[in-house]
Chimera marker file (.cmm) of the C-alpha trace (Angstrom):
<marker_set name="trace">
<marker id="1" x="-63.128" y="-5.899" z="-91.212" r="1" g="1" b="0" radius="0.5"/>
<marker id="2" x="-63.772" y="-4.944" z="-87.576" r="1" g="1" b="0" radius="0.5"/>
<marker id="3" x="-60.195" y="-5.832" z="-86.648" r="1" g="1" b="0" radius="0.5"/>
<marker id="4" x="-58.958" y="-3.577" z="-89.447" r="1" g="1" b="0" radius="0.5"/>
<marker id="5" x="-60.953" y="-0.622" z="-88.096" r="1" g="1" b="0" radius="0.5"/>
<marker id="6" x="-59.686" y="-1.239" z="-84.556" r="1" g="1" b="0" radius="0.5"/>
<marker id="7" x="-56.112" y="-1.387" z="-85.836" r="1" g="1" b="0" radius="0.5"/>
<marker id="8" x="-56.573" y="1.880" z="-87.765" r="1" g="1" b="0" radius="0.5"/>
<marker id="9" x="-57.755" y="3.611" z="-84.585" r="1" g="1" b="0" radius="0.5"/>
<marker id="10" x="-54.708" y="2.321" z="-82.700" r="1" g="1" b="0" radius="0.5"/>
<marker id="11" x="-52.368" y="3.729" z="-85.327" r="1" g="1" b="0" radius="0.5"/>
<marker id="12" x="-53.957" y="7.186" z="-85.410" r="1" g="1" b="0" radius="0.5"/>
<marker id="13" x="-52.232" y="9.760" z="-83.223" r="1" g="1" b="0" radius="0.5"/>
<marker id="14" x="-54.202" y="10.722" z="-80.133" r="1" g="1" b="0" radius="0.5"/>
<marker id="15" x="-55.981" y="14.046" z="-80.620" r="1" g="1" b="0" radius="0.5"/>
<marker id="16" x="-56.836" y="16.019" z="-77.502" r="1" g="1" b="0" radius="0.5"/>
<marker id="17" x="-59.751" y="18.436" z="-77.426" r="1" g="1" b="0" radius="0.5"/>
<marker id="18" x="-58.986" y="22.087" z="-76.711" r="1" g="1" b="0" radius="0.5"/>
<marker id="19" x="-59.777" y="21.913" z="-72.960" r="1" g="1" b="0" radius="0.5"/>
<marker id="20" x="-57.520" y="18.829" z="-72.573" r="1" g="1" b="0" radius="0.5"/>
<marker id="21" x="-54.725" y="20.582" z="-74.451" r="1" g="1" b="0" radius="0.5"/>
<marker id="22" x="-54.884" y="23.342" z="-71.830" r="1" g="1" b="0" radius="0.5"/>
<marker id="23" x="-54.215" y="21.058" z="-68.853" r="1" g="1" b="0" radius="0.5"/>
<marker id="24" x="-50.778" y="21.641" z="-67.365" r="1" g="1" b="0" radius="0.5"/>
<marker id="25" x="-49.171" y="18.230" z="-66.940" r="1" g="1" b="0" radius="0.5"/>
<marker id="26" x="-46.885" y="17.101" z="-64.144" r="1" g="1" b="0" radius="0.5"/>
<marker id="27" x="-47.637" y="19.999" z="-61.825" r="1" g="1" b="0" radius="0.5"/>
<marker id="28" x="-49.491" y="19.437" z="-58.568" r="1" g="1" b="0" radius="0.5"/>
<marker id="29" x="-52.635" y="21.533" z="-58.031" r="1" g="1" b="0" radius="0.5"/>
<marker id="30" x="-52.966" y="22.364" z="-61.751" r="1" g="1" b="0" radius="0.5"/>
<marker id="31" x="-56.672" y="22.466" z="-62.640" r="1" g="1" b="0" radius="0.5"/>
<marker id="32" x="-58.370" y="20.003" z="-64.973" r="1" g="1" b="0" radius="0.5"/>
<marker id="33" x="-61.482" y="21.062" z="-66.909" r="1" g="1" b="0" radius="0.5"/>
<marker id="34" x="-65.255" y="20.790" z="-66.527" r="1" g="1" b="0" radius="0.5"/>
<marker id="35" x="-65.736" y="17.851" z="-68.918" r="1" g="1" b="0" radius="0.5"/>
<marker id="36" x="-63.463" y="15.445" z="-67.020" r="1" g="1" b="0" radius="0.5"/>
<marker id="37" x="-65.486" y="12.707" z="-65.324" r="1" g="1" b="0" radius="0.5"/>
<marker id="38" x="-64.006" y="10.865" z="-62.353" r="1" g="1" b="0" radius="0.5"/>
<marker id="39" x="-63.774" y="7.097" z="-62.875" r="1" g="1" b="0" radius="0.5"/>
<marker id="40" x="-62.211" y="5.926" z="-59.624" r="1" g="1" b="0" radius="0.5"/>
<marker id="41" x="-59.058" y="6.135" z="-57.554" r="1" g="1" b="0" radius="0.5"/>
<marker id="42" x="-56.359" y="4.027" z="-56.000" r="1" g="1" b="0" radius="0.5"/>
<marker id="43" x="-53.666" y="4.360" z="-53.342" r="1" g="1" b="0" radius="0.5"/>
<marker id="44" x="-49.991" y="3.686" z="-54.023" r="1" g="1" b="0" radius="0.5"/>
<marker id="45" x="-47.225" y="3.411" z="-51.465" r="1" g="1" b="0" radius="0.5"/>
<marker id="46" x="-44.143" y="5.549" z="-52.056" r="1" g="1" b="0" radius="0.5"/>
<marker id="47" x="-40.999" y="6.108" z="-50.020" r="1" g="1" b="0" radius="0.5"/>
<marker id="48" x="-42.452" y="9.309" z="-48.537" r="1" g="1" b="0" radius="0.5"/>
<marker id="49" x="-45.865" y="7.763" z="-47.832" r="1" g="1" b="0" radius="0.5"/>
<marker id="50" x="-49.118" y="6.863" z="-49.546" r="1" g="1" b="0" radius="0.5"/>
<marker id="51" x="-50.396" y="8.879" z="-52.531" r="1" g="1" b="0" radius="0.5"/>
<marker id="52" x="-53.828" y="8.923" z="-54.138" r="1" g="1" b="0" radius="0.5"/>
<marker id="53" x="-54.147" y="8.562" z="-57.916" r="1" g="1" b="0" radius="0.5"/>
<marker id="54" x="-57.530" y="9.465" z="-59.393" r="1" g="1" b="0" radius="0.5"/>
<marker id="55" x="-58.570" y="8.415" z="-62.903" r="1" g="1" b="0" radius="0.5"/>
<marker id="56" x="-60.630" y="10.700" z="-65.165" r="1" g="1" b="0" radius="0.5"/>
<marker id="57" x="-62.027" y="10.441" z="-68.696" r="1" g="1" b="0" radius="0.5"/>
<marker id="58" x="-62.849" y="13.430" z="-70.890" r="1" g="1" b="0" radius="0.5"/>
<marker id="59" x="-66.475" y="13.415" z="-72.081" r="1" g="1" b="0" radius="0.5"/>
<marker id="60" x="-65.541" y="15.426" z="-75.173" r="1" g="1" b="0" radius="0.5"/>
<marker id="61" x="-62.541" y="13.557" z="-76.653" r="1" g="1" b="0" radius="0.5"/>
<marker id="62" x="-62.374" y="10.338" z="-74.606" r="1" g="1" b="0" radius="0.5"/>
<marker id="63" x="-58.841" y="10.885" z="-73.316" r="1" g="1" b="0" radius="0.5"/>
<marker id="64" x="-58.043" y="9.021" z="-70.095" r="1" g="1" b="0" radius="0.5"/>
<marker id="65" x="-56.175" y="11.030" z="-67.463" r="1" g="1" b="0" radius="0.5"/>
<marker id="66" x="-54.729" y="10.316" z="-64.037" r="1" g="1" b="0" radius="0.5"/>
<marker id="67" x="-54.146" y="12.889" z="-61.332" r="1" g="1" b="0" radius="0.5"/>
<marker id="68" x="-51.485" y="12.017" z="-58.762" r="1" g="1" b="0" radius="0.5"/>
<marker id="69" x="-51.913" y="13.868" z="-55.488" r="1" g="1" b="0" radius="0.5"/>
<marker id="70" x="-48.489" y="13.550" z="-53.858" r="1" g="1" b="0" radius="0.5"/>
<marker id="71" x="-47.887" y="16.364" z="-51.381" r="1" g="1" b="0" radius="0.5"/>
<marker id="72" x="-44.157" y="15.582" z="-51.335" r="1" g="1" b="0" radius="0.5"/>
<marker id="73" x="-43.707" y="15.901" z="-55.109" r="1" g="1" b="0" radius="0.5"/>
<marker id="74" x="-44.516" y="19.195" z="-56.831" r="1" g="1" b="0" radius="0.5"/>
<marker id="75" x="-43.999" y="17.439" z="-60.203" r="1" g="1" b="0" radius="0.5"/>
<marker id="76" x="-46.885" y="15.032" z="-59.562" r="1" g="1" b="0" radius="0.5"/>
<marker id="77" x="-50.234" y="15.969" z="-61.077" r="1" g="1" b="0" radius="0.5"/>
<marker id="78" x="-51.931" y="15.318" z="-64.416" r="1" g="1" b="0" radius="0.5"/>
<marker id="79" x="-50.772" y="12.725" z="-66.929" r="1" g="1" b="0" radius="0.5"/>
<marker id="80" x="-52.398" y="11.197" z="-70.033" r="1" g="1" b="0" radius="0.5"/>
<marker id="81" x="-52.781" y="7.422" z="-69.785" r="1" g="1" b="0" radius="0.5"/>
<marker id="82" x="-54.557" y="6.668" z="-73.083" r="1" g="1" b="0" radius="0.5"/>
<marker id="83" x="-58.049" y="6.329" z="-74.512" r="1" g="1" b="0" radius="0.5"/>
<link id1="1" id2="2" r="1" g="1" b="0" radius="0.2"/>
<link id1="2" id2="3" r="1" g="1" b="0" radius="0.2"/>
<link id1="3" id2="4" r="1" g="1" b="0" radius="0.2"/>
<link id1="4" id2="5" r="1" g="1" b="0" radius="0.2"/>
<link id1="5" id2="6" r="1" g="1" b="0" radius="0.2"/>
<link id1="6" id2="7" r="1" g="1" b="0" radius="0.2"/>
<link id1="7" id2="8" r="1" g="1" b="0" radius="0.2"/>
<link id1="8" id2="9" r="1" g="1" b="0" radius="0.2"/>
<link id1="9" id2="10" r="1" g="1" b="0" radius="0.2"/>
<link id1="10" id2="11" r="1" g="1" b="0" radius="0.2"/>
<link id1="11" id2="12" r="1" g="1" b="0" radius="0.2"/>
<link id1="12" id2="13" r="1" g="1" b="0" radius="0.2"/>
<link id1="13" id2="14" r="1" g="1" b="0" radius="0.2"/>
<link id1="14" id2="15" r="1" g="1" b="0" radius="0.2"/>
<link id1="15" id2="16" r="1" g="1" b="0" radius="0.2"/>
<link id1="16" id2="17" r="1" g="1" b="0" radius="0.2"/>
<link id1="17" id2="18" r="1" g="1" b="0" radius="0.2"/>
<link id1="18" id2="19" r="1" g="1" b="0" radius="0.2"/>
<link id1="19" id2="20" r="1" g="1" b="0" radius="0.2"/>
<link id1="20" id2="21" r="1" g="1" b="0" radius="0.2"/>
<link id1="21" id2="22" r="1" g="1" b="0" radius="0.2"/>
<link id1="22" id2="23" r="1" g="1" b="0" radius="0.2"/>
<link id1="23" id2="24" r="1" g="1" b="0" radius="0.2"/>
<link id1="24" id2="25" r="1" g="1" b="0" radius="0.2"/>
<link id1="25" id2="26" r="1" g="1" b="0" radius="0.2"/>
<link id1="26" id2="27" r="1" g="1" b="0" radius="0.2"/>
<link id1="27" id2="28" r="1" g="1" b="0" radius="0.2"/>
<link id1="28" id2="29" r="1" g="1" b="0" radius="0.2"/>
<link id1="29" id2="30" r="1" g="1" b="0" radius="0.2"/>
<link id1="30" id2="31" r="1" g="1" b="0" radius="0.2"/>
<link id1="31" id2="32" r="1" g="1" b="0" radius="0.2"/>
<link id1="32" id2="33" r="1" g="1" b="0" radius="0.2"/>
<link id1="33" id2="34" r="1" g="1" b="0" radius="0.2"/>
<link id1="34" id2="35" r="1" g="1" b="0" radius="0.2"/>
<link id1="35" id2="36" r="1" g="1" b="0" radius="0.2"/>
<link id1="36" id2="37" r="1" g="1" b="0" radius="0.2"/>
<link id1="37" id2="38" r="1" g="1" b="0" radius="0.2"/>
<link id1="38" id2="39" r="1" g="1" b="0" radius="0.2"/>
<link id1="39" id2="40" r="1" g="1" b="0" radius="0.2"/>
<link id1="40" id2="41" r="1" g="1" b="0" radius="0.2"/>
<link id1="41" id2="42" r="1" g="1" b="0" radius="0.2"/>
<link id1="42" id2="43" r="1" g="1" b="0" radius="0.2"/>
<link id1="43" id2="44" r="1" g="1" b="0" radius="0.2"/>
<link id1="44" id2="45" r="1" g="1" b="0" radius="0.2"/>
<link id1="45" id2="46" r="1" g="1" b="0" radius="0.2"/>
<link id1="46" id2="47" r="1" g="1" b="0" radius="0.2"/>
<link id1="47" id2="48" r="1" g="1" b="0" radius="0.2"/>
<link id1="48" id2="49" r="1" g="1" b="0" radius="0.2"/>
<link id1="49" id2="50" r="1" g="1" b="0" radius="0.2"/>
<link id1="50" id2="51" r="1" g="1" b="0" radius="0.2"/>
<link id1="51" id2="52" r="1" g="1" b="0" radius="0.2"/>
<link id1="52" id2="53" r="1" g="1" b="0" radius="0.2"/>
<link id1="53" id2="54" r="1" g="1" b="0" radius="0.2"/>
<link id1="54" id2="55" r="1" g="1" b="0" radius="0.2"/>
<link id1="55" id2="56" r="1" g="1" b="0" radius="0.2"/>
<link id1="56" id2="57" r="1" g="1" b="0" radius="0.2"/>
<link id1="57" id2="58" r="1" g="1" b="0" radius="0.2"/>
<link id1="58" id2="59" r="1" g="1" b="0" radius="0.2"/>
<link id1="59" id2="60" r="1" g="1" b="0" radius="0.2"/>
<link id1="60" id2="61" r="1" g="1" b="0" radius="0.2"/>
<link id1="61" id2="62" r="1" g="1" b="0" radius="0.2"/>
<link id1="62" id2="63" r="1" g="1" b="0" radius="0.2"/>
<link id1="63" id2="64" r="1" g="1" b="0" radius="0.2"/>
<link id1="64" id2="65" r="1" g="1" b="0" radius="0.2"/>
<link id1="65" id2="66" r="1" g="1" b="0" radius="0.2"/>
<link id1="66" id2="67" r="1" g="1" b="0" radius="0.2"/>
<link id1="67" id2="68" r="1" g="1" b="0" radius="0.2"/>
<link id1="68" id2="69" r="1" g="1" b="0" radius="0.2"/>
<link id1="69" id2="70" r="1" g="1" b="0" radius="0.2"/>
<link id1="70" id2="71" r="1" g="1" b="0" radius="0.2"/>
<link id1="71" id2="72" r="1" g="1" b="0" radius="0.2"/>
<link id1="72" id2="73" r="1" g="1" b="0" radius="0.2"/>
<link id1="73" id2="74" r="1" g="1" b="0" radius="0.2"/>
<link id1="74" id2="75" r="1" g="1" b="0" radius="0.2"/>
<link id1="75" id2="76" r="1" g="1" b="0" radius="0.2"/>
<link id1="76" id2="77" r="1" g="1" b="0" radius="0.2"/>
<link id1="77" id2="78" r="1" g="1" b="0" radius="0.2"/>
<link id1="78" id2="79" r="1" g="1" b="0" radius="0.2"/>
<link id1="79" id2="80" r="1" g="1" b="0" radius="0.2"/>
<link id1="80" id2="81" r="1" g="1" b="0" radius="0.2"/>
<link id1="81" id2="82" r="1" g="1" b="0" radius="0.2"/>
<link id1="82" id2="83" r="1" g="1" b="0" radius="0.2"/>
</marker_set>
């Protein structure tokens, strides 16, 4: 029965809370919201240099986010990575 419940959750579409819905994705320097909690960061090497990617989780809806801080790419920024 537990596996059935887990499978049902996987199949449900991800629902973002209102503050998460307001986050502008893929745009550097776009603000997050107050209920995002930082969960760590990592460095990745790119052609133009090293970028920092910081992981966040929303306390309200549980959505996992990553923020890519790449000064050479204006289209970097917020992206949803799951639950």
